Every structure is written in C-alpha cells, then in structure tokens.
N, C-alpha and C positions, 0 to 999 in steps of 0.2 A: 772366395767360394767356400763351401762347406763340404764335409764328407757326405757322400751319398747323393749329391746333386748331379744334374746332367753335365755340368762343367767338370766336376770331379771325375766322372766316368770317362768323358772324352779325354781329359788330361792324362789319366793313367794309361789309357790305350795308346795315345800319341807318344808319350814319353818312353813307353816300352819299346817303341820301334825307331823313333827318330835318332836315338843315340847311335845307332849303327851308321846312319847317314852323316851325322856330325863328327863321328869319331870319338865321342865322349858321352858319358851318361847325362841325362837330364832328369832332375829330381823335382818332385812336386812338393811345394810348401803351401799348406792351406792357411789362409789368413782371413777368416771371416770377421765381420764387424764393421760398423759404420756404414751400412748399406754399400759394402764393397770398397769404401774409401780407405780403410786401413791398409789393405793389400795394395791398392793403387798408389797411395802415398809412399809406401815402402819401396816400390819399384821406381817411382819418380825420383826418389832420393838415392837410389842405389848407384854404385860405381858403374858408369856407362861403358862397360868393357865387353858387353855382349853375352855375359854369363848369367845375368839376371833379367828375365823377361816376364811379362804379365799375360795371363790368360784371362780375358775379361769379356764383356759384351757391350753393345752400344748404349744400353741404359746406364751402366756404371761409367762408361767412358765419356758420355756427352750429356746425359740427362741429370743424373744425381749431382754432379759438380755445380749445376746451376741452381740447386735448391738448398745447398748448405755450404758453409765456409770450409774450404779445402786449402791445402798447403801447396797446391800445384796448379798449373795451367794445362788443361787437357790438350788443347790444340797445339801448344808450344813444347810441352815436355815429353811427348811421346811420338814415336814413329811406328806405323803399322808394319808388322812382319808378314801376316797373312790372315785372311778370313777363311776359316775352315768350312763353315756352313751357317745356316740360319734356321730358326725353329719358331713355331707358333706355340705359345703356352695353351694349356687346356684348363678349363674349370672341371675339377674332379671331386667326386663325393664317395661315400662308403654306403654299403647296403642298409645300414640302420638309420641313415639320415631321414628326416621327415619329408623328403621329396625324391623323385626318381628321374626327373627331367630338368632341363635348365629353366624352362618356363615355370614349372612347378616351384623351383627354388625362388624365382623372382616373386611369384604369387605368395608363397609362404613368408618371405621376408617382408613383404608389404603388410601382411596381416599380423606379423609378429616382429615389430621393430626392435632391433637390438638383440634378438634372441639367436641369431645365426652367427656362429663363429666362422670367419673366413680367413684362412691361413695364407700368408704370403711370405716371400723370401727377403723382405726388407722394403722400407719406404722407397718408392720409385723403382722398385725391382720389376722383374718380368711380368708378374701378375698383379702387383700393386697398381700399376698404371691402368690396365684394362678394368680392374675392380673399381677404381675411382671413376673411370669413365662410365661404367655401368651405374654406379650410385648416382652420378650426376644426371644421367639420362632418365633413370626410372624413379628416382626419389626414395629408393629403399634405404633402410637403416640397418647396417650389419656391424658386428664387432670385428674390426680388422685386427687380426692377430699376427704380429711380426715374428718371424723366425730367422735364425742366422743361416739362411741358405735353403736350397731346395731339399736337401736331405732331411733336416728337421721338419719341413712342411710335410714331406712324405710320412715320416714317423708319427706326426700328430694326427694325420688322417687315418693311418692304419690303427692307431690307438683309440680312434674315435673321439679324440679331444676336440677336433675341429669338425664342423659339418661339411665344409667345402674348402677346397684349396687350389692353388695353382701349381701344376706340374707339367712336365714335358713327356712326350711319348716314351723316351728312353727309360724314365723312372716308372712310368705308369704301367708299361706293358706286362711285366710278369705278374703284377698284382691284379690287373684287370682280367688276365687269363685265369687267375686263381679265384676270381669272383670276390676279391676283397676290396676292389675299387671300381667305381663306375665313372667313365668319362662322360661329361654332360655336354660340353661344347668346346669347339676349337676357336680360339680368338682370331678374329679377322673375317675375311670374305672368301677364303680358299680352304677347302677340305684337305686333309692329309691324304691325297690321292696316291694310289699304288701301295698303300700300307694295309695289308689284310686285316690288321687288328683295329685300325682307327678310321678307315676310309668311310665308314658309315656314320661317323660322329658329325653332327651338324655344326655349322659355323655360327658365331654370334650374329653375323650379318644376315644370314638366311633366316634366323629366328626372329629378326626384326630389330636387333640392337645395333644400329648402323654406326654409332660412334665408338663402339668397343673394338679397338684394333691396336695391336702392338706386336712387332716381330723382333725376336732376339737374335742378334748376329754374334757368333762366337769368333773372337778375334785374339790373335797373339800380337803383343806390342812390346817395344823396347824403349828404354830411355832415349830421348831425342839426341843426346850427346854421343851415342855409340858411333865409333869410327865407321866410315862408309864401307870399308872392306868387310868388317864383321857383320854389319847390317845386311850386306849382300849375301854373305855366307849363310846367315839365318834364313833370309828370304829364299835362297836357292834350295836350302835343305827342306823347307816346308813345301816348296813346289815339287821336289822329288818325292816327298812323303805321300802326296796326294795320289801318285801313281804306283806306290809300293803295294805289292800283292797282299802283304800282311795287314796293311792299313785298310785296304779295300775290304778284306775279309772281316776285320774288326768292325768297321762301320756297318757292313751288311748284317753282322751278327746282332748288333744292338738296334738295328732298324733305323739308322740315321743316314741321310743322304750326304754326299760330298758336294759342296757348292763353293769351290775354291775361288778366291779372288786375290790377286797379288797385292802385297802390302802397299806399293806405290799407287796402285789404282784405288784401293780403299781410302788412302790418305786424301785423295782428291774429293771424296764424298763427304768427309767429316765436317768441313765448315758448313756445308748445306744442311747436314743433319743437325748440327748444333743450332742453327737458326730455326729449323723445323721444330725442334724440341722446346725452344724458347716460346714459340707460339703455343705449343701443346700445353706447357706449364701454365701459361696465362689463361687458357681456356678451362683447364681443370681446376685452377685455384680461384679464378675470378680476379686475380691481381693484374694490375696494369703495369 
C-alpha cells in the first residue's frame, strides 16, 4: 500500500490502538510496488514468528497473483488473521473535467478515444478491475494511468493530471466536501447507504453498467508457518479491537463501517474466491 491510501489510513488508526491489546507496538511499513506483490512477497518470506503480518485486500491476495509470476503461493503461504471490513471503490472526477456525471464520462470517452486519463492504483487493483470491465462493456478507449497506490491516485486527481480515478469514501470525503472532487458512481449494485456524504451517489449497476462490479475486502494476514498459539493471539487481539471504544470512534470518524470476520472463517472463503477470480480474469482478458 502507499501513503495516503485508504489502507494506509486504516492501518495507522488500527496500529495506534491494537498495541495496547497485544502488549507491544505495531509499526506500519509501507511497501508499494508490483501491484501489491512486493509487500506480499516480503511477508510471505518473513520469519513466521507472528511479528510480521500483512495488511492487504482480496485483489492483491487472490487476483493479482494469477496474472503475474510471483514467488509465493497465496492459498498455501498465508493464514488470515481478520477481515476488518469491505468497501466499494468509486469513480471520482474533479470540477474541471469535461464531464459532470458518469454517463457524460462514458459519452465523452466514446467521442474522444484515448483522451481521458483514468488513474488507478495498479494493474488488477481495486479500480483497475471495474475500469477494464467498463471498457469491455462499453467499448470506450481511455488512457489507463497506473499509480503506486490510492494516495498517488488522489494526488493526481487533485492536481488535475487525471480526468477520473478510483478512490474510496475515506479518501474522497474531505475533498468532496471542499468541492475539489466529484464522486460519479459507486462500483457495484449497492449504494453507500447511511453515509450522508455519499448515499446519493448512484451505482454503476443502476446506471446500466451491469458487468462493472468489484468489492475490496481489507484483510490482515500472517505467514502460514506462524505457530498456532501466536496466530490465535493475533486473531484474538483483532477480535478485541473490533469492540474497542477508540477503534469504534476512529472508524466512525473516517466514515467507515466495521464488518469483522474471523480469520479462520475468511480462510474458508479464499479457495472459492480464487476460482471466482480465475473466471473473472478469463472474461476480462478473453484468454482461455
């Protein structure tokens, strides 16, 4: 992950609190690069003593490793500690872009092939996937601009270097309130209900783009070789964190929900998600 992204914000809030539960500090080490694979490989090879864990998401965990050569086996080399929550990415623009709605963006892109810069956090990342789904469904041609994480995507939009980009509510909120960014559409078929700032933003599904759908799940993982007692200690600590008053206040402050799932429960889902993403990749690339 990169500085300024939604994962970075979550990580810093979590580590400032969970140290008290674990009885020792937890330090954030940012390792962007390789569509998340640099940091993932680092943790996969780390000493499995429970002191080095990975904060990742389902795309980096199960999708990206199927599309490039990696030095680890996602399903064998990691154990889930906890899923904190999940989030839908949004297509976001700035006030000086030549469109003000999502449908206007699609129309403009059709009339001006290759002239729209669409920023994303890396190949097969949280917005790259729905962006490619949109391109495949509509036939538009845009310039996909890769950035090293959500923080650089945000900065490129604020600097008006990109016309449109993929962000999450956490990053977008203060800039949307200040009138510097405009959320155009929430990816998927469910609005961000209950959020006073984004509940009125339409979904890609309701706008007629049925194939555009991807949800990012924020997950903490440990190397698979971590001793059972240390894995249990980590899992128990994160479960206690979810009910901690300071953590609840932090999540409320950044406008994010808590959608906790125990690590052992999430591990049961991962093989099915891997197979689902195998099919998704084939559909998006046309490869058999």
